[in-house]
N, CA, C, O and CB atoms as a CASP TS submission, in Angstrom:
PFRMAT TS
TARGET T0000
AUTHOR 0000-0000-0000
METHOD Language model
MODEL 1
PARENT N/A
ATOM      1  N   MET     1      78.279  90.993 127.122  1.00  0.00           N
ATOM      2  CA  MET     1      78.123  90.049 126.027  1.00  0.00           C
ATOM      3  C   MET     1      79.475  89.530 125.527  1.00  0.00           C
ATOM      4  O   MET     1      79.567  88.376 125.108  1.00  0.00           O
ATOM      5  CB  MET     1      77.359  90.701 124.886  1.00  0.00           C
ATOM      6  N   ILE     2      80.516  90.349 125.560  1.00  0.00           N
ATOM      7  CA  ILE     2      81.817  89.911 125.055  1.00  0.00           C
ATOM      8  C   ILE     2      82.349  88.757 125.902  1.00  0.00           C
ATOM      9  O   ILE     2      82.875  87.787 125.357  1.00  0.00           O
ATOM     10  CB  ILE     2      82.825  91.084 125.050  1.00  0.00           C
ATOM     11  N   ASP     3      82.221  88.845 127.206  1.00  0.00           N
ATOM     12  CA  ASP     3      82.716  87.884 128.178  1.00  0.00           C
ATOM     13  C   ASP     3      83.969  87.183 127.676  1.00  0.00           C
ATOM     14  O   ASP     3      84.976  87.841 127.418  1.00  0.00           O
ATOM     15  CB  ASP     3      81.642  86.865 128.502  1.00  0.00           C
ATOM     16  N   LYS     4      83.930  85.870 127.533  1.00  0.00           N
ATOM     17  CA  LYS     4      85.123  85.131 127.117  1.00  0.00           C
ATOM     18  C   LYS     4      85.062  84.699 125.663  1.00  0.00           C
ATOM     19  O   LYS     4      85.869  83.874 125.233  1.00  0.00           O
ATOM     20  CB  LYS     4      85.311  83.920 127.992  1.00  0.00           C
ATOM     21  N   ARG     5      84.131  85.234 124.905  1.00  0.00           N
ATOM     22  CA  ARG     5      83.991  84.822 123.511  1.00  0.00           C
ATOM     23  C   ARG     5      85.017  85.489 122.600  1.00  0.00           C
ATOM     24  O   ARG     5      85.430  84.890 121.608  1.00  0.00           O
ATOM     25  CB  ARG     5      82.596  85.134 123.020  1.00  0.00           C
ATOM     26  N   ILE     6      85.432  86.702 122.908  1.00  0.00           N
ATOM     27  CA  ILE     6      86.440  87.395 122.104  1.00  0.00           C
ATOM     28  C   ILE     6      87.763  87.288 122.855  1.00  0.00           C
ATOM     29  O   ILE     6      87.902  87.777 123.976  1.00  0.00           O
ATOM     30  CB  ILE     6      86.043  88.906 121.839  1.00  0.00           C
ATOM     31  N   THR     7      88.719  86.644 122.218  1.00  0.00           N
ATOM     32  CA  THR     7      90.011  86.407 122.863  1.00  0.00           C
ATOM     33  C   THR     7      91.133  87.025 122.032  1.00  0.00           C
ATOM     34  O   THR     7      91.021  87.195 120.818  1.00  0.00           O
ATOM     35  CB  THR     7      90.255  84.892 123.059  1.00  0.00           C
ATOM     36  N   ILE     8      92.201  87.348 122.723  1.00  0.00           N
ATOM     37  CA  ILE     8      93.396  87.870 122.053  1.00  0.00           C
ATOM     38  C   ILE     8      94.576  87.048 122.552  1.00  0.00           C
ATOM     39  O   ILE     8      94.896  87.050 123.741  1.00  0.00           O
ATOM     40  CB  ILE     8      93.605  89.420 122.335  1.00  0.00           C
ATOM     41  N   ASP     9      95.206  86.356 121.636  1.00  0.00           N
ATOM     42  CA  ASP     9      96.328  85.484 121.964  1.00  0.00           C
ATOM     43  C   ASP     9      97.397  85.706 120.895  1.00  0.00           C
ATOM     44  O   ASP     9      97.142  85.481 119.712  1.00  0.00           O
ATOM     45  CB  ASP     9      95.886  83.966 122.041  1.00  0.00           C
ATOM     46  N   PRO    10      98.587  86.143 121.298  1.00  0.00           N
ATOM     47  CA  PRO    10      99.641  86.422 120.316  1.00  0.00           C
ATOM     48  C   PRO    10      99.980  85.228 119.420  1.00  0.00           C
ATOM     49  O   PRO    10     100.506  85.416 118.323  1.00  0.00           O
ATOM     50  CB  PRO    10     100.887  86.868 121.031  1.00  0.00           C
ATOM     51  N   SER    11      99.688  84.011 119.866  1.00  0.00           N
ATOM     52  CA  SER    11     100.020  82.828 119.070  1.00  0.00           C
ATOM     53  C   SER    11      98.894  82.420 118.112  1.00  0.00           C
ATOM     54  O   SER    11      99.045  81.465 117.350  1.00  0.00           O
ATOM     55  CB  SER    11     100.347  81.669 119.991  1.00  0.00           C
ATOM     56  N   ILE    12      97.768  83.139 118.150  1.00  0.00           N
ATOM     57  CA  ILE    12      96.646  82.830 117.254  1.00  0.00           C
ATOM     58  C   ILE    12      96.339  84.055 116.402  1.00  0.00           C
ATOM     59  O   ILE    12      96.044  85.130 116.925  1.00  0.00           O
ATOM     60  CB  ILE    12      95.382  82.389 118.062  1.00  0.00           C
ATOM     61  N   CYS    13      96.410  83.884 115.103  1.00  0.00           N
ATOM     62  CA  CYS    13      96.113  84.967 114.138  1.00  0.00           C
ATOM     63  C   CYS    13      96.885  86.252 114.445  1.00  0.00           C
ATOM     64  O   CYS    13      96.337  87.350 114.353  1.00  0.00           O
ATOM     65  CB  CYS    13      94.611  85.269 114.133  1.00  0.00           C
ATOM     66  N   HIS    14      98.139  86.106 114.803  1.00  0.00           N
ATOM     67  CA  HIS    14      99.032  87.252 115.062  1.00  0.00           C
ATOM     68  C   HIS    14      98.493  88.193 116.136  1.00  0.00           C
ATOM     69  O   HIS    14      98.759  89.394 116.102  1.00  0.00           O
ATOM     70  CB  HIS    14      99.256  88.034 113.778  1.00  0.00           C
ATOM     71  N   GLY    15      97.741  87.655 117.081  1.00  0.00           N
ATOM     72  CA  GLY    15      97.245  88.477 118.184  1.00  0.00           C
ATOM     73  C   GLY    15      96.001  89.281 117.874  1.00  0.00           C
ATOM     74  O   GLY    15      95.594  90.119 118.678  1.00  0.00           O
ATOM     75  N   LYS    16      95.387  89.044 116.726  1.00  0.00           N
ATOM     76  CA  LYS    16      94.141  89.754 116.403  1.00  0.00           C
ATOM     77  C   LYS    16      93.019  89.195 117.273  1.00  0.00           C
ATOM     78  O   LYS    16      93.044  88.019 117.636  1.00  0.00           O
ATOM     79  CB  LYS    16      93.784  89.615 114.878  1.00  0.00           C
ATOM     80  N   PRO    17      92.039  90.025 117.609  1.00  0.00           N
ATOM     81  CA  PRO    17      90.890  89.523 118.370  1.00  0.00           C
ATOM     82  C   PRO    17      90.177  88.429 117.567  1.00  0.00           C
ATOM     83  O   PRO    17      89.856  88.614 116.393  1.00  0.00           O
ATOM     84  CB  PRO    17      89.902  90.682 118.712  1.00  0.00           C
ATOM     85  N   CYS    18      89.939  87.287 118.222  1.00  0.00           N
ATOM     86  CA  CYS    18      89.309  86.137 117.580  1.00  0.00           C
ATOM     87  C   CYS    18      88.147  85.637 118.441  1.00  0.00           C
ATOM     88  O   CYS    18      87.962  86.054 119.584  1.00  0.00           O
ATOM     89  CB  CYS    18      90.344  85.004 117.344  1.00  0.00           C
ATOM     90  N   ILE    19      87.391  84.749 117.860  1.00  0.00           N
ATOM     91  CA  ILE    19      86.268  84.149 118.571  1.00  0.00           C
ATOM     92  C   ILE    19      86.741  82.907 119.320  1.00  0.00           C
ATOM     93  O   ILE    19      87.246  81.964 118.711  1.00  0.00           O
ATOM     94  CB  ILE    19      85.120  83.792 117.592  1.00  0.00           C
ATOM     95  N   ARG    20      86.577  82.911 120.634  1.00  0.00           N
ATOM     96  CA  ARG    20      86.847  81.772 121.521  1.00  0.00           C
ATOM     97  C   ARG    20      88.164  81.053 121.253  1.00  0.00           C
ATOM     98  O   ARG    20      88.231  79.831 121.385  1.00  0.00           O
ATOM     99  CB  ARG    20      85.740  80.793 121.409  1.00  0.00           C
ATOM    100  N   GLY    21      89.198  81.776 120.886  1.00  0.00           N
ATOM    101  CA  GLY    21      90.487  81.146 120.641  1.00  0.00           C
ATOM    102  C   GLY    21      90.539  80.349 119.344  1.00  0.00           C
ATOM    103  O   GLY    21      91.554  79.727 119.029  1.00  0.00           O
ATOM    104  N   LEU    22      89.453  80.371 118.603  1.00  0.00           N
ATOM    105  CA  LEU    22      89.441  79.714 117.297  1.00  0.00           C
ATOM    106  C   LEU    22      90.103  80.656 116.296  1.00  0.00           C
ATOM    107  O   LEU    22      90.384  81.809 116.622  1.00  0.00           O
ATOM    108  CB  LEU    22      87.977  79.342 116.849  1.00  0.00           C
ATOM    109  N   ARG    23      90.341  80.195 115.136  1.00  0.00           N
ATOM    110  CA  ARG    23      91.003  81.023 114.126  1.00  0.00           C
ATOM    111  C   ARG    23      89.996  81.766 113.258  1.00  0.00           C
ATOM    112  O   ARG    23      90.072  81.753 112.030  1.00  0.00           O
ATOM    113  CB  ARG    23      91.906  80.163 113.249  1.00  0.00           C
ATOM    114  N   TYR    24      89.051  82.414 113.932  1.00  0.00           N
ATOM    115  CA  TYR    24      88.071  83.272 113.277  1.00  0.00           C
ATOM    116  C   TYR    24      88.261  84.690 113.799  1.00  0.00           C
ATOM    117  O   TYR    24      87.686  85.048 114.826  1.00  0.00           O
ATOM    118  CB  TYR    24      86.610  82.769 113.527  1.00  0.00           C
ATOM    119  N   PRO    25      89.064  85.508 113.104  1.00  0.00           N
ATOM    120  CA  PRO    25      89.256  86.883 113.557  1.00  0.00           C
ATOM    121  C   PRO    25      87.941  87.672 113.515  1.00  0.00           C
ATOM    122  O   PRO    25      87.107  87.468 112.633  1.00  0.00           O
ATOM    123  CB  PRO    25      90.318  87.581 112.696  1.00  0.00           C
ATOM    124  N   VAL    26      87.782  88.553 114.463  1.00  0.00           N
ATOM    125  CA  VAL    26      86.611  89.429 114.526  1.00  0.00           C
ATOM    126  C   VAL    26      86.435  90.160 113.202  1.00  0.00           C
ATOM    127  O   VAL    26      85.313  90.294 112.714  1.00  0.00           O
ATOM    128  CB  VAL    26      86.745  90.442 115.686  1.00  0.00           C
ATOM    129  N   GLU    27      87.523  90.630 112.622  1.00  0.00           N
ATOM    130  CA  GLU    27      87.421  91.400 111.379  1.00  0.00           C
ATOM    131  C   GLU    27      86.820  90.578 110.248  1.00  0.00           C
ATOM    132  O   GLU    27      86.092  91.124 109.419  1.00  0.00           O
ATOM    133  CB  GLU    27      88.790  91.914 110.965  1.00  0.00           C
ATOM    134  N   ASN    28      87.104  89.277 110.191  1.00  0.00           N
ATOM    135  CA  ASN    28      86.506  88.443 109.146  1.00  0.00           C
ATOM    136  C   ASN    28      85.000  88.356 109.302  1.00  0.00           C
ATOM    137  O   ASN    28      84.261  88.477 108.325  1.00  0.00           O
ATOM    138  CB  ASN    28      87.109  87.045 109.171  1.00  0.00           C
ATOM    139  N   VAL    29      84.549  88.146 110.524  1.00  0.00           N
ATOM    140  CA  VAL    29      83.113  88.039 110.761  1.00  0.00           C
ATOM    141  C   VAL    29      82.430  89.354 110.403  1.00  0.00           C
ATOM    142  O   VAL    29      81.350  89.348 109.813  1.00  0.00           O
ATOM    143  CB  VAL    29      82.826  87.662 112.232  1.00  0.00           C
ATOM    144  N   LEU    30      83.045  90.475 110.751  1.00  0.00           N
ATOM    145  CA  LEU    30      82.473  91.776 110.396  1.00  0.00           C
ATOM    146  C   LEU    30      82.423  91.957 108.879  1.00  0.00           C
ATOM    147  O   LEU    30      81.462  92.517 108.352  1.00  0.00           O
ATOM    148  CB  LEU    30      83.287  92.911 111.036  1.00  0.00           C
ATOM    149  N   GLU    31      83.448  91.488 108.181  1.00  0.00           N
ATOM    150  CA  GLU    31      83.458  91.577 106.714  1.00  0.00           C
ATOM    151  C   GLU    31      82.344  90.721 106.112  1.00  0.00           C
ATOM    152  O   GLU    31      81.699  91.134 105.149  1.00  0.00           O
ATOM    153  CB  GLU    31      84.829  91.135 106.154  1.00  0.00           C
ATOM    154  N   TRP    32      82.113  89.538 106.669  1.00  0.00           N
ATOM    155  CA  TRP    32      81.035  88.681 106.168  1.00  0.00           C
ATOM    156  C   TRP    32      79.693  89.369 106.344  1.00  0.00           C
ATOM    157  O   TRP    32      78.868  89.386 105.431  1.00  0.00           O
ATOM    158  CB  TRP    32      81.036  87.320 106.892  1.00  0.00           C
ATOM    159  N   LEU    33      79.480  89.935 107.526  1.00  0.00           N
ATOM    160  CA  LEU    33      78.222  90.630 107.788  1.00  0.00           C
ATOM    161  C   LEU    33      78.071  91.847 106.875  1.00  0.00           C
ATOM    162  O   LEU    33      76.989  92.100 106.345  1.00  0.00           O
ATOM    163  CB  LEU    33      78.144  91.059 109.262  1.00  0.00           C
ATOM    164  N   ALA    34      79.163  92.601 106.695  1.00  0.00           N
ATOM    165  CA  ALA    34      79.117  93.791 105.847  1.00  0.00           C
ATOM    166  C   ALA    34      78.865  93.434 104.380  1.00  0.00           C
ATOM    167  O   ALA    34      78.306  94.237 103.632  1.00  0.00           O
ATOM    168  CB  ALA    34      80.422  94.575 105.973  1.00  0.00           C
ATOM    169  N   SER    35      79.273  92.240 103.973  1.00  0.00           N
ATOM    170  CA  SER    35      79.061  91.820 102.583  1.00  0.00           C
ATOM    171  C   SER    35      77.623  91.361 102.337  1.00  0.00           C
ATOM    172  O   SER    35      77.223  91.112 101.200  1.00  0.00           O
ATOM    173  CB  SER    35      80.028  90.695 102.221  1.00  0.00           C
ATOM    174  N   GLY    36      76.855  91.254 103.424  1.00  0.00           N
ATOM    175  CA  GLY    36      75.459  90.870 103.274  1.00  0.00           C
ATOM    176  C   GLY    36      75.109  89.491 103.786  1.00  0.00           C
ATOM    177  O   GLY    36      73.945  89.093 103.739  1.00  0.00           O
ATOM    178  N   MET    37      76.092  88.753 104.274  1.00  0.00           N
ATOM    179  CA  MET    37      75.781  87.438 104.836  1.00  0.00           C
ATOM    180  C   MET    37      74.938  87.614 106.088  1.00  0.00           C
ATOM    181  O   MET    37      75.172  88.528 106.878  1.00  0.00           O
ATOM    182  CB  MET    37      77.076  86.645 105.157  1.00  0.00           C
ATOM    183  N   SER    38      73.972  86.752 106.266  1.00  0.00           N
ATOM    184  CA  SER    38      73.166  86.785 107.486  1.00  0.00           C
ATOM    185  C   SER    38      73.859  85.941 108.554  1.00  0.00           C
ATOM    186  O   SER    38      74.753  85.149 108.255  1.00  0.00           O
ATOM    187  CB  SER    38      71.712  86.266 107.219  1.00  0.00           C
ATOM    188  N   ILE    39      73.438  86.121 109.781  1.00  0.00           N
ATOM    189  CA  ILE    39      73.984  85.301 110.871  1.00  0.00           C
ATOM    190  C   ILE    39      73.737  83.832 110.568  1.00  0.00           C
ATOM    191  O   ILE    39      74.612  82.996 110.790  1.00  0.00           O
ATOM    192  CB  ILE    39      73.350  85.691 112.238  1.00  0.00           C
ATOM    193  N   GLU    40      72.559  83.515 110.068  1.00  0.00           N
ATOM    194  CA  GLU    40      72.217  82.123 109.760  1.00  0.00           C
ATOM    195  C   GLU    40      73.131  81.545 108.682  1.00  0.00           C
ATOM    196  O   GLU    40      73.533  80.384 108.764  1.00  0.00           O
ATOM    197  CB  GLU    40      70.758  82.023 109.312  1.00  0.00           C
ATOM    198  N   GLU    41      73.458  82.347 107.674  1.00  0.00           N
ATOM    199  CA  GLU    41      74.371  81.887 106.616  1.00  0.00           C
ATOM    200  C   GLU    41      75.768  81.632 107.166  1.00  0.00           C
ATOM    201  O   GLU    41      76.409  80.645 106.805  1.00  0.00           O
ATOM    202  CB  GLU    41      74.439  82.918 105.477  1.00  0.00           C
ATOM    203  N   ILE    42      76.237  82.506 108.029  1.00  0.00           N
ATOM    204  CA  ILE    42      77.561  82.323 108.634  1.00  0.00           C
ATOM    205  C   ILE    42      77.575  81.046 109.462  1.00  0.00           C
ATOM    206  O   ILE    42      78.512  80.253 109.372  1.00  0.00           O
ATOM    207  CB  ILE    42      77.942  83.543 109.514  1.00  0.00           C
ATOM    208  N   LEU    43      76.538  80.848 110.266  1.00  0.00           N
ATOM    209  CA  LEU    43      76.472  79.656 111.107  1.00  0.00           C
ATOM    210  C   LEU    43      76.381  78.380 110.274  1.00  0.00           C
ATOM    211  O   LEU    43      76.917  77.343 110.666  1.00  0.00           O
ATOM    212  CB  LEU    43      75.280  79.745 112.048  1.00  0.00           C
ATOM    213  N   ALA    44      75.716  78.450 109.144  1.00  0.00           N
ATOM    214  CA  ALA    44      75.623  77.280 108.260  1.00  0.00           C
ATOM    215  C   ALA    44      76.977  76.962 107.622  1.00  0.00           C
ATOM    216  O   ALA    44      77.319  75.793 107.441  1.00  0.00           O
ATOM    217  CB  ALA    44      74.566  77.520 107.162  1.00  0.00           C
ATOM    218  N   ASP    45      77.745  77.996 107.284  1.00  0.00           N
ATOM    219  CA  ASP    45      79.051  77.803 106.650  1.00  0.00           C
ATOM    220  C   ASP    45      80.149  77.421 107.643  1.00  0.00           C
ATOM    221  O   ASP    45      81.097  76.722 107.285  1.00  0.00           O
ATOM    222  CB  ASP    45      79.451  79.060 105.921  1.00  0.00           C
ATOM    223  N   TYR    46      80.023  77.875 108.872  1.00  0.00           N
ATOM    224  CA  TYR    46      81.059  77.662 109.893  1.00  0.00           C
ATOM    225  C   TYR    46      80.400  77.037 111.118  1.00  0.00           C
ATOM    226  O   TYR    46      80.007  77.733 112.054  1.00  0.00           O
ATOM    227  CB  TYR    46      81.783  79.011 110.270  1.00  0.00           C
ATOM    228  N   GLU    47      80.289  75.717 111.093  1.00  0.00           N
ATOM    229  CA  GLU    47      79.504  74.994 112.086  1.00  0.00           C
ATOM    230  C   GLU    47      80.034  75.069 113.511  1.00  0.00           C
ATOM    231  O   GLU    47      79.291  74.807 114.456  1.00  0.00           O
ATOM    232  CB  GLU    47      79.416  73.583 111.691  1.00  0.00           C
ATOM    233  N   ASP    48      81.306  75.423 113.685  1.00  0.00           N
ATOM    234  CA  ASP    48      81.829  75.525 115.050  1.00  0.00           C
ATOM    235  C   ASP    48      81.549  76.893 115.678  1.00  0.00           C
ATOM    236  O   ASP    48      81.879  77.116 116.843  1.00  0.00           O
ATOM    237  CB  ASP    48      83.329  75.257 115.053  1.00  0.00           C
ATOM    238  N   LEU    49      80.947  77.804 114.922  1.00  0.00           N
ATOM    239  CA  LEU    49      80.538  79.094 115.481  1.00  0.00           C
ATOM    240  C   LEU    49      79.121  78.995 116.026  1.00  0.00           C
ATOM    241  O   LEU    49      78.314  78.182 115.574  1.00  0.00           O
ATOM    242  CB  LEU    49      80.629  80.212 114.415  1.00  0.00           C
ATOM    243  N   GLU    50      78.839  79.848 117.014  1.00  0.00           N
ATOM    244  CA  GLU    50      77.522  79.901 117.630  1.00  0.00           C
ATOM    245  C   GLU    50      76.943  81.304 117.456  1.00  0.00           C
ATOM    246  O   GLU    50      77.677  82.273 117.267  1.00  0.00           O
ATOM    247  CB  GLU    50      77.596  79.513 119.133  1.00  0.00           C
ATOM    248  N   ARG    51      75.636  81.393 117.522  1.00  0.00           N
ATOM    249  CA  ARG    51      74.962  82.686 117.395  1.00  0.00           C
ATOM    250  C   ARG    51      75.531  83.701 118.404  1.00  0.00           C
ATOM    251  O   ARG    51      75.729  84.867 118.064  1.00  0.00           O
ATOM    252  CB  ARG    51      73.436  82.518 117.604  1.00  0.00           C
ATOM    253  N   ALA    52      75.785  83.268 119.606  1.00  0.00           N
ATOM    254  CA  ALA    52      76.333  84.158 120.634  1.00  0.00           C
ATOM    255  C   ALA    52      77.715  84.687 120.234  1.00  0.00           C
ATOM    256  O   ALA    52      78.090  85.787 120.640  1.00  0.00           O
ATOM    257  CB  ALA    52      76.421  83.422 121.983  1.00  0.00           C
ATOM    258  N   ASP    53      78.476  83.923 119.445  1.00  0.00           N
ATOM    259  CA  ASP    53      79.779  84.398 118.963  1.00  0.00           C
ATOM    260  C   ASP    53      79.599  85.601 118.041  1.00  0.00           C
ATOM    261  O   ASP    53      80.314  86.596 118.158  1.00  0.00           O
ATOM    262  CB  ASP    53      80.534  83.267 118.224  1.00  0.00           C
ATOM    263  N   ILE    54      78.636  85.501 117.124  1.00  0.00           N
ATOM    264  CA  ILE    54      78.394  86.587 116.176  1.00  0.00           C
ATOM    265  C   ILE    54      77.911  87.835 116.916  1.00  0.00           C
ATOM    266  O   ILE    54      78.325  88.952 116.605  1.00  0.00           O
ATOM    267  CB  ILE    54      77.359  86.158 115.108  1.00  0.00           C
ATOM    268  N   LEU    55      77.039  87.634 117.891  1.00  0.00           N
ATOM    269  CA  LEU    55      76.548  88.773 118.678  1.00  0.00           C
ATOM    270  C   LEU    55      77.679  89.393 119.493  1.00  0.00           C
ATOM    271  O   LEU    55      77.711  90.609 119.681  1.00  0.00           O
ATOM    272  CB  LEU    55      75.402  88.334 119.610  1.00  0.00           C
ATOM    273  N   ALA    56      78.602  88.570 119.976  1.00  0.00           N
ATOM    274  CA  ALA    56      79.759  89.092 120.714  1.00  0.00           C
ATOM    275  C   ALA    56      80.654  89.922 119.800  1.00  0.00           C
ATOM    276  O   ALA    56      81.202  90.939 120.226  1.00  0.00           O
ATOM    277  CB  ALA    56      80.567  87.938 121.340  1.00  0.00           C
ATOM    278  N   VAL    57      80.806  89.496 118.548  1.00  0.00           N
ATOM    279  CA  VAL    57      81.588  90.263 117.564  1.00  0.00           C
ATOM    280  C   VAL    57      80.958  91.634 117.353  1.00  0.00           C
ATOM    281  O   VAL    57      81.655  92.648 117.342  1.00  0.00           O
ATOM    282  CB  VAL    57      81.683  89.501 116.213  1.00  0.00           C
ATOM    283  N   LEU    58      79.647  91.663 117.188  1.00  0.00           N
ATOM    284  CA  LEU    58      78.957  92.940 116.987  1.00  0.00           C
ATOM    285  C   LEU    58      79.078  93.830 118.214  1.00  0.00           C
ATOM    286  O   LEU    58      79.265  95.040 118.087  1.00  0.00           O
ATOM    287  CB  LEU    58      77.482  92.704 116.657  1.00  0.00           C
ATOM    288  N   ASP    59      78.975  93.246 119.390  1.00  0.00           N
ATOM    289  CA  ASP    59      79.123  94.021 120.622  1.00  0.00           C
ATOM    290  C   ASP    59      80.540  94.574 120.746  1.00  0.00           C
ATOM    291  O   ASP    59      80.731  95.725 121.137  1.00  0.00           O
ATOM    292  CB  ASP    59      78.782  93.157 121.846  1.00  0.00           C
ATOM    293  N   TYR    60      81.530  93.753 120.412  1.00  0.00           N
ATOM    294  CA  TYR    60      82.931  94.174 120.450  1.00  0.00           C
ATOM    295  C   TYR    60      83.158  95.352 119.501  1.00  0.00           C
ATOM    296  O   TYR    60      83.800  96.336 119.870  1.00  0.00           O
ATOM    297  CB  TYR    60      83.863  92.997 120.077  1.00  0.00           C
ATOM    298  N   ALA    61      82.632  95.249 118.283  1.00  0.00           N
ATOM    299  CA  ALA    61      82.787  96.324 117.305  1.00  0.00           C
ATOM    300  C   ALA    61      82.092  97.595 117.770  1.00  0.00           C
ATOM    301  O   ALA    61      82.615  98.695 117.590  1.00  0.00           O
ATOM    302  CB  ALA    61      82.237  95.894 115.948  1.00  0.00           C
ATOM    303  N   ALA    62      80.920  97.448 118.363  1.00  0.00           N
ATOM    304  CA  ALA    62      80.194  98.621 118.864  1.00  0.00           C
ATOM    305  C   ALA    62      80.985  99.317 119.955  1.00  0.00           C
ATOM    306  O   ALA    62      81.026 100.546 120.009  1.00  0.00           O
ATOM    307  CB  ALA    62      78.810  98.218 119.394  1.00  0.00           C
ATOM    308  N   ARG    63      81.610  98.546 120.818  1.00  0.00           N
ATOM    309  CA  ARG    63      82.418  99.148 121.883  1.00  0.00           C
ATOM    310  C   ARG    63      83.638  99.870 121.320  1.00  0.00           C
ATOM    311  O   ARG    63      84.021 100.928 121.819  1.00  0.00           O
ATOM    312  CB  ARG    63      82.864  98.077 122.881  1.00  0.00           C
ATOM    313  N   LEU    64      84.243  99.305 120.292  1.00  0.00           N
ATOM    314  CA  LEU    64      85.395  99.968 119.660  1.00  0.00           C
ATOM    315  C   LEU    64      84.992 101.271 118.985  1.00  0.00           C
ATOM    316  O   LEU    64      85.784 102.210 118.912  1.00  0.00           O
ATOM    317  CB  LEU    64      86.047  99.038 118.634  1.00  0.00           C
ATOM    318  N   ALA    65      83.767 101.326 118.497  1.00  0.00           N
ATOM    319  CA  ALA    65      83.293 102.519 117.796  1.00  0.00           C
ATOM    320  C   ALA    65      82.873 103.636 118.750  1.00  0.00           C
ATOM    321  O   ALA    65      82.645 104.765 118.317  1.00  0.00           O
ATOM    322  CB  ALA    65      82.132 102.157 116.899  1.00  0.00           C
ATOM    323  N   GLN    66      82.771 103.333 120.025  1.00  0.00           N
ATOM    324  CA  GLN    66      82.370 104.347 120.997  1.00  0.00           C
ATOM    325  C   GLN    66      83.570 105.236 121.323  1.00  0.00           C
ATOM    326  O   GLN    66      84.412 104.899 122.154  1.00  0.00           O
ATOM    327  CB  GLN    66      81.807 103.685 122.290  1.00  0.00           C
ATOM    328  N   VAL    67      83.619 106.353 120.659  1.00  0.00           N
ATOM    329  CA  VAL    67      84.705 107.306 120.887  1.00  0.00           C
ATOM    330  C   VAL    67      84.101 108.641 121.290  1.00  0.00           C
ATOM    331  O   VAL    67      82.962 108.952 120.942  1.00  0.00           O
ATOM    332  CB  VAL    67      85.602 107.461 119.618  1.00  0.00           C
ATOM    333  N   LYS    68      84.854 109.405 122.008  1.00  0.00           N
ATOM    334  CA  LYS    68      84.380 110.712 122.446  1.00  0.00           C
ATOM    335  C   LYS    68      84.567 111.767 121.368  1.00  0.00           C
ATOM    336  O   LYS    68      83.812 112.736 121.285  1.00  0.00           O
ATOM    337  CB  LYS    68      85.101 111.133 123.711  1.00  0.00           C
ATOM    338  N   ARG    69      85.599 111.559 120.536  1.00  0.00           N
ATOM    339  CA  ARG    69      85.913 112.581 119.541  1.00  0.00           C
ATOM    340  C   ARG    69      86.766 111.972 118.435  1.00  0.00           C
ATOM    341  O   ARG    69      87.599 111.102 118.691  1.00  0.00           O
ATOM    342  CB  ARG    69      86.642 113.784 120.193  1.00  0.00           C
ATOM    343  N   VAL    70      86.559 112.424 117.230  1.00  0.00           N
ATOM    344  CA  VAL    70      87.370 111.978 116.105  1.00  0.00           C
ATOM    345  C   VAL    70      88.044 113.209 115.503  1.00  0.00           C
ATOM    346  O   VAL    70      87.384 114.170 115.110  1.00  0.00           O
ATOM    347  CB  VAL    70      86.503 111.216 115.034  1.00  0.00           C
ATOM    348  N   ASP    71      89.361 113.155 115.442  1.00  0.00           N
ATOM    349  CA  ASP    71      90.115 114.242 114.817  1.00  0.00           C
ATOM    350  C   ASP    71      90.520 113.808 113.420  1.00  0.00           C
ATOM    351  O   ASP    71      90.934 112.669 113.202  1.00  0.00           O
ATOM    352  CB  ASP    71      91.366 114.628 115.663  1.00  0.00           C
ATOM    353  N   ARG    72      90.396 114.715 112.497  1.00  0.00           N
ATOM    354  CA  ARG    72      90.780 114.433 111.116  1.00  0.00           C
ATOM    355  C   ARG    72      92.299 114.468 111.012  1.00  0.00           C
ATOM    356  O   ARG    72      92.950 115.392 111.498  1.00  0.00           O
ATOM    357  CB  ARG    72      90.132 115.452 110.131  1.00  0.00           C
ATOM    358  N   LEU    73      92.846 113.449 110.373  1.00  0.00           N
ATOM    359  CA  LEU    73      94.286 113.404 110.136  1.00  0.00           C
ATOM    360  C   LEU    73      94.598 114.143 108.848  1.00  0.00           C
ATOM    361  O   LEU    73      93.907 113.977 107.843  1.00  0.00           O
ATOM    362  CB  LEU    73      94.800 111.940 110.070  1.00  0.00           C
ATOM    363  N   VAL    74      95.624 114.944 108.882  1.00  0.00           N
ATOM    364  CA  VAL    74      96.045 115.693 107.690  1.00  0.00           C
ATOM    365  C   VAL    74      97.183 114.921 107.049  1.00  0.00           C
ATOM    366  O   VAL    74      98.165 114.571 107.703  1.00  0.00           O
ATOM    367  CB  VAL    74      96.485 117.167 108.044  1.00  0.00           C
ATOM    368  N   SER    75      97.032 114.662 105.750  1.00  0.00           N
ATOM    369  CA  SER    75      98.104 113.900 105.073  1.00  0.00           C
ATOM    370  C   SER    75      98.923 114.805 104.200  1.00  0.00           C
ATOM    371  O   SER    75      99.866 114.350 103.552  1.00  0.00           O
ATOM    372  CB  SER    75      97.525 112.756 104.232  1.00  0.00           C
TER
END
């Protein structure tokens, strides 16, 4: 699902993962979803985004969350 929709380019948004080379960082889309925005609301507000972009963001985040083990950091 990620295919070419999530891009990383050092010259765009300081190299953060973005949607299709546009200036929509993955983290922003995740924050919108976490705040309660629906996919339809995001698409209405940002007309150059597509439903497949939002699904690619969720797939990307799910892959990042797949870890074998989490160690607690001691501060």
